[in-house]
N, C-alpha and C positions, 0 to 999 in steps of 0.2 A: 045937520049933523056935521060937524068940522072934523076934518082929519088931520092930525099933527103929525108932523114928521119928525121922527126921532133921528138925530144924527149923534153920532159919536163926538164928544168932545176931543179936541186935538187929534185928529184922524191921522195926522202925518206924524205926529210926535209919539215918543215912547214913552211907557209908564216907567216908574222908578223900579218896578219888579222886573219889566222886562230889560232894562239896563243892567240890573245885578245879574240876570240870568245870562245875558250876552257876555259879561265879563267872566262868569263863572265857566262858560262854554269855551272861551278862549284859554283860560287857564288850564282847562282840561286837555283841550287840543295841544298846546305847548308842553305840558306835561308828557303827554303820550308821545309826542315827536322825539323829547329828550330821551324818554325811555327807551323808544324803538331806535334811536341812534345809539345808545349804550349797549342795546343788545345786539346789534348789527357788529359793534366794534368789539365786542366780546366773542362773537361768532367767529368774525375774521380773523381774531388774534389766537382763537382757538384752531382754526382750519390753518394758520401759517404755522403752528406749532407741529400740527400733524404733517404738514409738508415737509418741514424740516426732519422730523423723525422718519417719514417715509424715505426721504432722501439719505439719510444716515443707514437705514436699512439696507436700500438698494447699493451703497457703495460697500458695505459689508458683504453682501451677497456676492457683489462682483470680486471682491478680494478671495471669497472662499471658492469661486468658480476657478480663478486665476490657479489657486493652490491646488485645486483638483486636477487642473490641466497639467500643472507641473509634475504631480504626483503620475499621471498616466502617459506623460510624453514619451516614454520609452517603451510602454507596453502596448498602448493602443494610440498612435499618434493622430489617426483621423477623428477620435473622440476628444483626445486633447485638443486639437485645432478648433473643433465645434464648442468645447467649452471656453475657449478663448475668446472666439467670436460672440458668444453669449454673454461673457464678463464684459466685454467691450460695450455691448449694447446696453448692458444693465447698468454698468458705470456711467455711460453717456447719460441714461436717463436720470441717476442720481445726482450728476452734476448739473443737470438742466435744473432740476427741482430745488437745489440748492440756492437759498437766497430769494427764491421767487415768491411772489404774493399770489393768492387764489385769482385776483382779479387779474393779473398777468397771465396766469396759465389759462384762465377761460378765454382771454383774447387771443392768445395764440391757438387754441383749439378752434375758436370760431374762424379764425383767418385761414387755418388748414382746411376746415369744412368748405370755405368758400371757393378757396382754391382749387382744391381737388376733392369733390364731394365722394367720388368713387371709393378712393383711398380711405377717406375718413370712415365711409360705413364699413368698409372691408376691416379696416382696423377695430371698429366697434365691435363687429361680429367676432373676429379673432379673440378680442379681449373678452368678450362674452364667453367663448367657449374655453378660454384659459381659466377665467374664475370659476365657471362650472366644475371644470376638472380638478382645480386645487379644493373647491369646496367639497366635492366628493371625495377626495382623497383624505381631506382632514376629518370629515365624518367617518370615513371607514376606519381610519387610524383611532380616533377616539373610540370607536365600538370595540375596536380590538384590544385595546388597552383596557378599557372597561371591564370587557369579558375576561381578560387575563386576570385582572386585579379581583373580581369576584371568583374566578376557578382558584387562584391561589390562596384566597381567605378560607375557602371552603375544603381545601384539601383536593380538589378535584381539577387535575391540569388539563382536561379536555375543554375545549371551548366550541360548543355545538351551535351556540347561537350567533356566532360571528359569521358572515357571508363571506365566501372566499373571494379574494381580490381578482378582478380580470383585468386584460390590459396592461400596459406599462406604465410604471410609476413615472412620475415628473422627473 
């Protein structure tokens, strides 16, 4: 009995089907890369628009804080001074964001974190508390407005479902 060895013809060469599959794969990869780049560009553009909107909002807030400080300057000089300082900080943040790209902001944050990690972490914690407080206040105000709207539409002016606010407002 003789044993025949079966070898594949052209073991190192690719078949026409393999060549077409490889070309199709390359087209899919290129298309995916182009689509990914387009999505990334769109997301960065959207982020830049939001950064500009935030910058404008911060500058408006700073102007309002300055106006409030001016209005209080004769009655409560200490409060007016605090509002002026807050307005300065908010205005500086607005000026910083103006014209900045998301990449530049991220680089600045990374640089700050490397230079002074304790301040960066402390700032992150403070920002977290501030955002939590703002969120809580916003939810409480929305609930109060909703309860007020329900009470006025039913003729009942009492609002028993609204929790009492505690603490000091922002």
